[in-house]
N, C-alpha and C positions, 0 to 999 in steps of 0.2 A: 505493500499501499504506499503510495507517494502522500506527502503532507504536503499541503503548501498554505499560505497566508490569504484570506478571504475575509470578505466585510461580515458574514456571518458563518457559522459554525454547519457543516454537512457532511455528511456521510455521501458518496458519489459511487456511483459506477457507468461508468464511459466505451465511448467507442470513438473512434477517429475515424471519419469520411472524407469524402472528396471535398465538399462545402464546407466542413467544422465539425465540433464537436456534440454527438448525440448523447444525452444524458440518458440512462437507461434507468436508472434507479437515482432517487435523490431525497435523502432522508434527513431532517433537522431537528433539533431538541428544543426550538424556539418556539414563542407565539407569534411573533413577526420575522419574516425575512425576507431576502431578494437573492436569487439564483446569481449564479456567478455568470457575468458579459462573456470570460473567454476560460480556457484552459491551455496549458501547454504553446499560447501564443495564436491560439485558434478560439473561432469565435463560435458560441454557445447557438448553434441553429435547430435542433431537434431535443424533444422530449418524447422519449419510446412507451409504446404501451404500457399503461399500468406505471409509469416512471415515479409516481407520489402516492400511489395508492398505499395506507398504512397495511393493507392485507393481501398486496401482490409476495408473489414466491422469489426467489431467487432468479439472478441470472448472469451469466459473465461477460467480464470486460476486466477494462483497468480501472484501479479501486482507487479513489484517490479522497486525501479527509481534508478538510478545508477547518482552518483554525483561525481563532479572533480573539484568544484568552481562554484563560483555564472554563472550564466546565463542570459541573457537580457531576461525583462519580454517579450518581445513580438516576441521572438525566436518560429521559427515554427518548429513541432515536426513532421514533415510529411515524410521526405528523399528527399525531391524534389530537394535538395540541393547538397546531397549526391555524392560524386565525387570519393571518394578512399575509400573501404572496406576492412580490414584486418577482415577474416571468421578465428573462433578460430582452435588452432591446434589438438583439443579433438573433432573437428568435423567429422561426420561419416556419416552423410545423410543430404541432402535437399529438401526440399519438391516441390511440383507442385506448378509455377507459384511464387517461392520465393520472385523472385526480379522485378517481374512483374510492367513497364511502372516506372523503376527506370530510365528515364530517363537520369540522368546529370552521373550517375557512368556511369564513365570509366577504372577505377584501380582496380583488382580485386585482392587480396590475399588470396592463402588458404594453406593448405597442402596436400599433394598427396592421402593421407587416408582417405578421402571421397568415400566410394564404390557406392554412390547411387547418382542422381542427378535424379530431379525430372522431370516429362514431363512439358514443357513451363516457366523451373526455370526463364530464360532470356528472354525472350519474352519482346520486348517495350525497351529490354536496348539500344538506338539508339545508346550511346556515347562509349559504352565498348568496346573495343580494346585491353587493357594492362592489363596482367597478371602477375603473381609472383607466382612462386610453387616451393613451399618445396619439398623435398623427402627425407625421411630418410635413406635408401637405392638405389639398384639399380630395387626394385620392381618397376609397374607402375599402379598408380590407374584408374581407368576412365578417369578421370576429362579432361584431356589434350584431347582426342577422342572425348567429349561429346564437347568442345567450339567448334572443327573445322566441329563437325554435323550440328550445330544449327546456329553458325553463318559464315556468306559467306564473311564477311569484312577481309581487310586486319585485321592478329594480332600478336602481338608482346608479344612472351612470354618469360618470365625470368624462367629457372629451376636453382636452388641451394639445392645443398648435402650439410648434416650437416656435412661431412668429407671437405667441402671447395671448390669443383667442382661447375661447373657454368657451361651454357649453352643459349644463348638468340637466337632463334627460330625464323625466321617471316614467318609469311604463308601470301601469297599474296590473294588479293580479286578474286573471280569470281561473276560473274551474271548467276541467271538462270532465262527464261523466256517463258512463253507460250502464243502463238499463234494459233487465230483460225483460222484452214483450211478450210473455208466453203465449197468449192466443195468436199474435201473427209469428211467432216462432224469429220472432229478429229482436237487436239489440236497438233502442233509442238512444243517438248520440247528442249529450247534455250541454251547452255551452253556459255557465253563469258567471256574471262580471262584465264591468265594462271594459277590462283593460283588454279584451280579446282582438279588439279593430289596432290598437297599439304595438300588439307584440307582431301583428302582422302588415305594419306600413313598409314593406321592404319589397323593391321590385330590383330582382338582379342582385339582389344581396347588399343592396345600398338603399339610403333611408334619405328623405327630403324633408330638412325642417319645414318647408312649407305646408306640405303631409299632413308632418304630425300636429303644427298647430291648427290643422283643418279639422282634425278629429277632435276638438275641444266643447262644439254644441254640440256634436252625437253625445260624448263622454260624458255631460250634464245631463244631457234629457234621457241617459238611462238610471238604471237604479247605481249609483256609486256612494264612496264615503265622503263627505264634506271635507275632511281631513285630507285623504289623498289629494282630492284636488284642489285643496290650497296650497300644498306643496307644489304639485304639478303647475299649478301657474304661478306661484311665488320663483320659482327658480326659472322660468322662461322670462321674467319682469328682471329680475336679478342680473340675469347673462344673457343679455336678448340679442343673441347672435341671429343676423337674418330675420327678425322678427317685425313682421309688417304691423304697419300704423293697426288694421283692423283687428289683425291678431293680440295685439296690447291692449286695445280698446276692451277685447271681450275678457280678457285676464283680470285686468286691473278692474273692470267690473265686478267680477268675483272677490278679489283681494276686499276691493272696496267695502263690500255689501257682509264680508265676514271680518271686520275688523279687529273684533274683539279677541275671537278664535287666534286670528294672526296674531295678535297682540301675543297673547298667552303663548305660542309656541314661538316666536322668534326670542323671547325674553328667556324659554326654559331652556332653546339648544342652539340660536344665536350669539353673535357679539352687537356691540356698539354700533359698528359701522351697517348691520342689517336692520338695525331699530331705527336707527338714522333715516335709511332709503325707506322705512315702511310708514316713518311719519311725513315722511315728504311727498308720500303717495297717495295716504289716505287723510281722514278725517274723525279722529276718537271724539265721541262725547265728552261729558265731563265724569259720567259712569265709568268711563273704560278708563279713563287716566285716571280715576281711583283706584280699581280693580288692578291694573298694571303695575302700576305702585306700590300696591301692598303685596302684590309679588315679587317687586324687584325688591322689597327689605325683607323678603322671609326668605327667598335667595341672597340677600346680605351683598347685593353688586351696587355696588357705591355708583357705579361709571352711568351703569344704566340707569339709575334712579332717579342721578344728576341731571341726564338728560331728560329725561320725562318729565322731572318738575318744571326745568328750562321750558321746553315744549307746552307743557300745561299754563304756564303762568304768562307763553304769550299768546295761546292763543283764548285762555279767560283770565284777564288780566285783575278782575274783580276777586279772585278767587274761587273759591269753592261756597255753592250757597248752602245757607244755615235754618233750619227750620225751626222753631218754638211753638210748642203748643202748652196750653195754659190748662 
């Protein structure tokens, strides 16, 4: 076994190929880790079948131990606690069942130049719902379409371009079921949830943001969760990449109609910049300001509370209305 220094600890079994290194097995003892970009001076271009699966069997190849300092003697090198994984930017193909049974994996980061995703690559990744995709230019790889094809749960996808552009897209969940129809001797296929069109808004594995925004009206007309709609509208407004005036108006109307709910969500999960954005685009009433200030105090967030009090005073300079009854 060859021992090399790396940014994260990994036990690897690899194979040298003409285009680069293929990782046949990759095991770590960390919850958050990044696979190496290169080994032996060659780029890491492939993940083999079952490469990161905790339940995969043995395979022959060159063994490499990547170290980055001491590890606990009882550390478990099995990927069972791996929750946040960064794939190499050099990666171009992912093998069949590559992440099979990575139950704890929740966040996956990768470059959109991966051209091949194997069958069942994300099977039984029951927690996986957050993705960060890097794009070099306006070209799209099949990764985003693949995720929406194999995962019907809600997906939170951030796309970043090298030139600084950014988009954050929410793909709402939907559920599929088969019900046996005994008299007719067939199964009825049912779809529940307003997210189905979002997961299928791809043509030749490419998505158009204008098409994504076009689905908004139909989403609101279908049975949906208000909290999901709020976050979907929020992220399109907050990162308005290719957002038309018409689409902006639709999202903004929803945000303004749910200002109180939006204040609670922003105060609980976001920062001062997001709160400033919300206040600039909505008109909270006195009661909503009072509730928001109470929440900021409960969270002991002096920065958010100061921002709320300043804005409340600016909009309602007379202060709170007090009533006395005798």
